[in-house]
C-alpha positions in Angstrom: -12.0 -88.6 5.5 -9.1 -90.9 4.4 -10.2 -90.5 0.8 -10.5 -86.9 1.2 -6.8 -86.8 2.7 -5.5 -88.9 -0.2 -7.0 -86.7 -2.8 -5.9 -83.6 -1.1 -2.1 -85.0 -1.0 -1.5 -85.1 -4.8 -2.9 -81.6 -5.1 -0.5 -80.5 -2.5 2.3 -82.1 -4.3 1.3 -80.7 -7.6 1.5 -77.2 -6.4 4.8 -77.7 -4.7 6.5 -79.6 -7.7 6.2 -76.6 -10.0 9.6 -76.4 -12.5 9.8 -72.5 -12.1 10.1 -70.8 -8.8 8.1 -67.6 -7.9 10.7 -65.5 -9.8 10.6 -67.8 -12.8 6.9 -67.4 -13.0 6.6 -64.2 -12.1 9.1 -62.9 -15.2 7.3 -65.3 -17.5 4.1 -63.9 -16.2 4.7 -60.4 -16.3 6.6 -60.4 -19.9 3.4 -61.8 -21.7 1.1 -59.0 -20.1 3.6 -56.5 -20.8 3.6 -57.5 -24.3 -0.3 -57.6 -24.5 -0.4 -54.3 -22.9 2.3 -52.6 -24.8 0.3 -53.2 -28.2 -2.2 -51.3 -26.7 -0.7 -48.0 -27.4 2.7 -48.8 -29.4 0.3 -48.7 -32.5 -0.7 -44.9 -32.0 2.4 -43.5 -33.5 2.1 -45.9 -36.6 -1.2 -44.6 -37.2 0.1 -42.0 -39.9 2.5 -44.4 -41.8 -0.4 -46.9 -42.2 -2.8 -44.7 -43.5 -0.1 -43.7 -46.1 0.6 -47.1 -47.3 -3.1 -47.7 -47.5 -4.6 -44.5 -48.9 -7.1 -44.8 -46.0 -9.2 -42.0 -45.0 -9.3 -41.1 -41.1 -12.8 -42.4 -40.4 -11.7 -45.8 -41.5 -8.3 -46.0 -40.3 -9.3 -45.3 -36.9 -10.7 -48.7 -36.8 -7.1 -50.1 -36.3 -7.2 -48.8 -33.0 -10.7 -49.0 -32.2 -10.9 -52.4 -33.2 -8.6 -53.6 -30.5 -9.8 -51.3 -27.7 -13.5 -52.6 -28.4 -12.9 -56.4 -28.4 -10.2 -56.0 -25.3 -12.6 -54.4 -23.4 -15.4 -56.5 -24.0 -14.0 -60.0 -23.8 -11.8 -59.4 -20.5 -14.5 -60.5 -18.1 -15.9 -63.8 -20.0 -12.4 -64.5 -20.9 -11.4 -64.1 -17.1 -14.2 -66.4 -16.0 -13.5 -68.8 -18.6 -10.0 -68.9 -17.2 -11.3 -69.5 -13.5 -13.3 -72.2 -14.9 -11.4 -74.2 -16.8 -7.8 -73.6 -15.8 -5.3 -70.2 -15.9 -2.3 -72.2 -17.6 -4.1 -73.4 -20.6 -5.9 -69.7 -20.9 -2.6 -68.1 -20.6 -0.9 -70.6 -23.4 -3.6 -70.2 -25.5 -4.3 -66.2 -25.1 -0.4 -65.8 -26.0 -0.6 -68.4 -28.9 -3.3 -66.3 -30.6 -2.0 -62.9 -29.8 1.6 -64.2 -31.5 -0.1 -65.6 -34.4 -2.4 -62.5 -34.9 0.9 -60.1 -34.7 2.4 -61.9 -37.4 -0.8 -61.8 -39.5 -1.0 -58.0 -38.8 2.3 -57.5 -40.2 1.8 -59.3 -43.4 -2.0 -57.4 -43.7 -2.3 -56.5 -47.6 -4.7 -54.1 -46.9 -6.6 -51.8 -44.2 -9.7 -54.3 -43.5 -7.4 -57.2 -43.2 -5.2 -55.2 -40.8 -8.4 -54.4 -38.8 -9.7 -58.0 -38.7 -6.3 -59.3 -37.5 -6.0 -56.6 -34.9 -9.4 -57.9 -33.5 -7.7 -61.3 -33.4 -4.7 -59.9 -31.4 -7.5 -58.5 -29.0 -9.3 -61.8 -28.2 -5.7 -62.9 -27.6 -4.9 -60.4 -25.2 -8.2 -60.5 -23.3 -7.6 -64.2 -22.6 -4.2 -63.6 -21.7 -4.3 -60.7 -19.3 -6.7 -62.0 -16.5 -5.2 -65.5 -16.6 -1.9 -64.0 -15.8 -2.9 -62.1 -12.7 -4.8 -65.1 -11.5 -1.7 -67.4 -12.0 0.0 -64.8 -9.9 -2.5 -64.9 -7.1 -2.7 -68.7 -7.1 0.5 -70.3 -8.1 2.7 -68.2 -5.9 3.0 -68.6 -2.2 1.1 -66.2 -0.1 3.9 -64.2 1.2 5.1 -63.6 -2.2 2.0 -62.8 -3.9 1.6 -58.9 -3.2 5.1 -58.0 -4.5 4.5 -60.3 -7.7 1.2 -58.6 -8.1 3.0 -55.1 -7.7 5.4 -56.0 -10.3 2.9 -57.2 -12.6 0.9 -54.0 -12.4 4.1 -51.8 -12.8 5.1 -53.7 -16.0 1.6 -53.3 -17.5 1.7 -49.6 -16.6 5.1 -48.9 -17.4 3.9 -50.7 -21.2 1.2 -48.2 -21.5 3.6 -45.5 -20.8 6.4 -46.4 -22.9 4.4 -47.4 -25.7 4.5 -44.1 -27.8 8.7 -44.4 -27.3 9.1 -48.1 -28.6 6.5 -47.5 -31.5 8.3 -44.4 -32.6 11.7 -46.1 -33.0 10.2 -49.0 -34.5 8.0 -46.7 -37.2 11.4 -45.4 -38.3 12.2 -48.7 -39.8 8.4 -49.6 -41.1 5.2 -49.7 -39.2 4.8 -53.5 -39.6 7.6 -53.6 -37.1 5.2 -52.7 -34.6 4.0 -56.1 -34.9 6.8 -57.8 -36.1 8.5 -57.2 -32.7 5.9 -59.3 -31.0 6.7 -62.5 -32.4 9.9 -63.8 -31.1 9.0 -62.2 -27.4 5.8 -64.1 -27.8 7.7 -67.6 -29.1 10.2 -67.4 -26.2 7.5 -66.4 -23.3 5.4 -69.7 -24.8 8.3 -71.7 -24.4 9.1 -70.8 -20.8 5.3 -70.5 -19.8 4.9 -74.4 -20.8 7.9 -75.1 -18.3 7.5 -73.0 -15.5 3.9 -72.3 -15.1 1.7 -74.9 -13.2 -1.5 -76.0 -14.2 -3.4 -75.1 -11.2 -7.2 -75.7 -11.1 -10.2 -74.9 -8.8 -12.3 -77.9 -8.1 -15.8 -75.8 -8.3 -14.4 -74.7 -12.2 -16.5 -77.1 -14.3 -19.7 -75.4 -15.4 -19.9 -72.8 -18.4 -20.5 -69.1 -17.2 -23.7 -67.7 -18.8 -23.5 -67.2 -22.7 -26.5 -64.8 -22.8 -25.0 -62.6 -20.0 -21.7 -62.8 -21.8 -23.1 -61.6 -25.1 -25.1 -58.8 -23.6 -21.5 -57.7 -22.1 -19.9 -57.8 -25.3 -22.6 -56.1 -27.0 -23.1 -53.5 -24.4 -18.9 -52.5 -24.3 -18.9 -52.8 -28.0 -21.6 -50.0 -28.3 -20.5 -48.0 -25.6 -17.1 -47.8 -27.1 -18.5 -47.2 -30.8 -20.4 -44.3 -29.3 -17.5 -42.6 -27.8 -15.0 -42.8 -30.5 -17.4 -42.0 -33.3 -19.3 -39.5 -31.4 -17.3 -36.7 -32.7 -18.1 -37.5 -36.0 -21.8 -38.5 -35.7 -22.3 -35.4 -33.3 -23.1 -36.4 -29.6 -27.0 -35.6 -29.7 -26.9 -37.3 -33.3 -29.2 -40.3 -33.7 -26.3 -42.8 -34.4 -24.5 -41.6 -31.2 -27.8 -41.8 -29.0 -28.8 -45.0 -30.7 -25.4 -46.9 -29.8 -25.6 -45.6 -26.1 -29.1 -47.0 -26.0 -27.8 -50.4 -26.9 -25.4 -50.3 -24.5 -27.7 -49.2 -21.9 -30.1 -52.2 -22.9 -26.9 -54.4 -22.9 -26.1 -53.5 -19.5 -29.3 -53.8 -18.1 -29.7 -57.3 -19.5 -26.2 -58.4 -18.0 -26.9 -57.1 -14.6 -30.3 -59.0 -14.4 -28.6 -62.3 -15.8 -25.6 -61.8 -12.9 -28.3 -61.6 -10.5 -30.6 -64.3 -11.5 -28.5 -67.2 -13.5 -27.2 -69.8 -11.4 -23.5 -69.4 -13.4 -23.3 -65.7 -14.1 -20.6 -64.1 -16.3 -19.5 -62.2 -13.3 -19.9 -63.7 -9.7 -22.0 -60.7 -7.8 -20.1 -62.0 -4.6 -17.0 -59.6 -6.2 -19.3 -56.6 -5.7 -19.5 -57.2 -1.9 -16.0 -56.6 -1.6 -15.7 -53.0 -0.4 -12.3 -52.7 -1.5 -12.8 -54.2 -4.7 -15.6 -51.7 -5.4 -13.8 -48.6 -4.4 -10.7 -49.6 -6.5 -12.3 -50.2 -9.8 -14.1 -46.9 -9.5 -10.9 -45.3 -8.9 -9.1 -47.6 -11.7 -11.7 -46.2 -14.0 -11.6 -42.2 -13.4 -7.7 -42.4 -12.9 -7.4 -44.5 -16.4 -9.8 -41.7 -18.0 -7.3 -39.2 -17.0 -4.3 -41.6 -18.4 -5.7 -42.2 -21.3 -6.3 -38.5 -22.2 -2.9 -37.4 -21.1 -0.9 -39.2 -23.5 -2.3 -38.5 -26.6 -2.7 -34.8 -25.5 0.9 -34.4 -25.0 1.9 -36.1 -28.3 -0.2 -33.7 -30.0 1.0 -30.9 -28.5 4.9 -31.9 -29.1 3.7 -32.7 -32.9 1.8 -29.6 -33.3 2.8 -26.5 -31.7 6.1 -28.4 -30.7 6.5 -29.3 -34.1 8.5 -32.5 -33.2 8.9 -35.6 -35.5 7.5 -39.0 -34.3 11.1 -40.3 -33.2 11.9 -37.2 -31.3 8.1 -37.1 -29.5 8.8 -40.5 -28.4 12.6 -39.5 -27.0 10.6 -36.2 -25.5 7.9 -38.1 -23.5 10.3 -40.7 -22.4 11.4 -39.0 -19.0 7.9 -39.4 -17.8 7.5 -42.8 -18.3 10.9 -43.7 -16.7 9.5 -42.1 -13.6 6.9 -45.1 -13.2 8.9 -47.9 -12.2 10.9 -45.8 -9.8 8.2 -44.6 -7.9 6.1 -47.8 -8.1 9.1 -49.4 -6.1 8.9 -46.5 -3.5 4.8 -46.8 -3.3 5.7 -50.7 -2.3 8.0 -49.5 0.3 5.6 -47.0 1.6 2.8 -49.3 1.4 4.0 -51.2 4.6 3.7 -47.9 7.0 0.8 -46.3 5.4 -2.7 -46.9 4.2 -3.1 -47.9 0.7 -5.9 -45.3 -0.2 -3.9 -42.3 1.2 -0.8 -43.4 -1.0 -3.2 -43.9 -4.1 -4.6 -40.5 -3.4 -1.6 -38.9 -3.0 -0.3 -40.3 -6.3 -3.5 -38.8 -8.2 -3.1 -35.5 -6.4 0.6 -35.5 -8.2 -1.3 -36.5 -11.3 -3.6 -33.4 -11.3 -0.6 -31.1 -10.2 1.4 -32.2 -13.3 -1.6 -31.6 -15.6 -1.9 -28.2 -14.1 1.8 -27.4 -14.7 1.3 -28.2 -18.4 -1.8 -26.0 -18.3 0.1 -23.3 -16.8 3.3 -23.6 -19.2 0.9 -23.8 -22.7 2.2 -21.1 -25.2 2.3 -20.2 -28.6 6.0 -21.2 -28.5 6.5 -23.9 -26.1 9.9 -24.8 -24.4 10.2 -28.3 -23.6 12.5 -27.9 -20.6 10.6 -25.1 -19.1 7.1 -25.3 -20.0 6.6 -29.4 -20.6 9.2 -31.5 -18.8 8.6 -30.3 -15.2 4.7 -31.4 -15.4 5.2 -34.3 -17.1 8.1 -35.7 -14.9 5.4 -35.3 -11.9 2.6 -36.9 -13.7 5.0 -39.9 -14.3 6.1 -39.8 -10.1 1.8 -39.8 -9.8 1.2 -42.4 -11.9 3.9 -44.9 -10.7 2.9 -44.0 -7.0 -1.0 -44.7 -8.0 -1.3 -47.2 -10.5 0.4 -50.2 -9.1 -1.2 -49.9 -6.0 -4.4 -49.6 -7.0 -4.6 -52.9 -9.1 -2.8 -54.8 -6.4 -5.1 -53.8 -3.7 -8.3 -54.2 -6.2 -7.7 -57.9 -6.0 -5.8 -58.7 -2.7 -9.1 -59.8 -0.7 -10.7 -62.0 -3.4 -10.7 -65.7 -3.2 -8.5 -67.8 -5.4 -11.6 -69.3 -7.3 -12.4 -65.6 -8.4 -9.2 -64.3 -8.8 -8.9 -64.3 -12.6 -12.6 -62.9 -13.0 -11.8 -60.1 -10.5 -8.4 -59.2 -12.3 -10.8 -59.0 -15.7 -13.0 -56.4 -14.1 -10.5 -54.7 -13.1 -8.6 -54.4 -16.5 -12.1 -53.9 -17.9 -12.3 -50.6 -15.7 -9.0 -49.5 -17.1 -10.0 -50.3 -20.7 -13.3 -48.4 -20.4 -11.2 -45.5 -18.9 -8.4 -45.2 -21.6 -11.5 -45.1 -24.6 -13.5 -42.5 -22.1 -9.9 -40.3 -21.8 -9.0 -40.6 -25.5 -12.5 -39.9 -26.6 -13.0 -37.0 -24.6 -9.7 -35.4 -25.5 -10.2 -36.1 -29.1 -13.5 -34.2 -28.5 -11.9 -31.3 -26.7 -9.3 -30.9 -28.9 -11.2 -31.3 -32.2 -11.2 -27.3 -33.1 -7.5 -27.3 -32.5 -6.6 -27.1 -36.1 -9.0 -24.1 -36.9 -8.9 -22.5 -33.3 -7.0 -19.0 -33.8 -5.3 -20.1 -30.4 -4.7 -24.0 -30.1 -3.0 -23.3 -26.9 -6.4 -22.5 -25.3 -7.7 -25.8 -26.5 -5.0 -27.8 -24.9 -5.6 -25.8 -21.7 -9.1 -27.5 -21.5 -7.8 -30.9 -22.2 -5.5 -30.3 -19.4 -7.9 -28.8 -16.8 -10.4 -31.8 -17.6 -7.5 -34.1 -16.9 -6.5 -32.5 -13.7 -10.2 -32.8 -12.5 -10.3 -36.2 -13.3 -7.3 -37.2 -11.4 -8.4 -35.3 -8.6 -11.9 -37.1 -8.5 -9.9 -40.5 -8.5 -7.7 -39.2 -5.3 -11.3 -38.8 -3.5 -12.5 -42.2 -4.5 -9.3 -43.7 -3.6 -9.7 -43.0 -0.1 -12.1 -46.0 0.0 -9.4 -48.4 -0.6 -8.6 -48.9 3.2 -6.0 -51.4 4.4 -2.0 -51.9 4.6 -0.2 -54.3 2.2 2.7 -56.0 4.4 5.3 -58.2 2.5 
């Protein structure tokens, strides 16, 4: 008994003797997570310039985006599991270092396939960094500071996703390589600060390696599913190649499910899914992010197509919507002290759906920004700001400390799968825009789909129960 008390004392002292306080820890963790999330979206606006320099066809060029999305989504859960098992600070530092070095390599890529390879390395770093960052917030901070810190983390990551095209538009004016170069000073500064202020909190039970076969099955499943979604339009949705990739994905998921139910050290602890809030929050995140992943490219394509905007002007035109995100994230956190989380998330999703319907109603052959685009875009930004941070913070709020990073990885995998689904579907809907006699009709179809998906997310959000109090 005495020895246990003696052993517990150093652990308690270790938690108290943190070089940085809660504010410093939150700032460092959120800065790195912001950078990693920003890169998911910022490359979109550099697409044309990269293709022009390398002379690459669209089918090959698409892998600059796809390689990142596939590797990131596939590795999030196993990376989160390893962070839970072997320490969140080492995982955070390793992911941040790899992401920064890979960004430098991307900026110097001599040809397209080297760039695709380095983008895959970037995604590995981001996949290690992301769950470790949220796991640190949930374990390194005092309990009374965690809800607010997770809300800030969720706001910064969603804001990064929202302003990616704006930042990219400005950087591409210099060179597409600046899209990657900008990560280097941020990554170096964040690494130095993280080494100093982050505590090395480890779980006593985190000693065994998670199931390697289950992890491999998950990677294959997400890789095949993502490949089928992003290439389905080219291969045709009923073609043998598309159906074959979906069959491989289904087989990988089946193996993964069997392994997590039978293996003594599964890649994902099945106990996570016994928390109803966690399950409903993940369903809501998946459907919400499907709409989220579809709405940004649809508006960018609308502005650059019928609107005739340049890349830089397009970035500036979409800025007002993202600016609503952090503002209404603060509103949502304050309302969460008085109203059920599920109701607030549902309200945000309904606003998102309403904004998409406004875009559809205002679509015309000669779009006017201030009357036909801006109102719906602002409402969408309000809905995203109200819904997304509350969803993400609620998803992991009731998980025990030793499952924090794994749980956050599951949530972020749901996000990435939603983004891939949204982009694939909106590209399929808009695929005939260039040859259609009235392209506004295809954009209306895309926005109707987005509104319906956000509306479905509002329904599932009602399963996220309870209140969050500071």
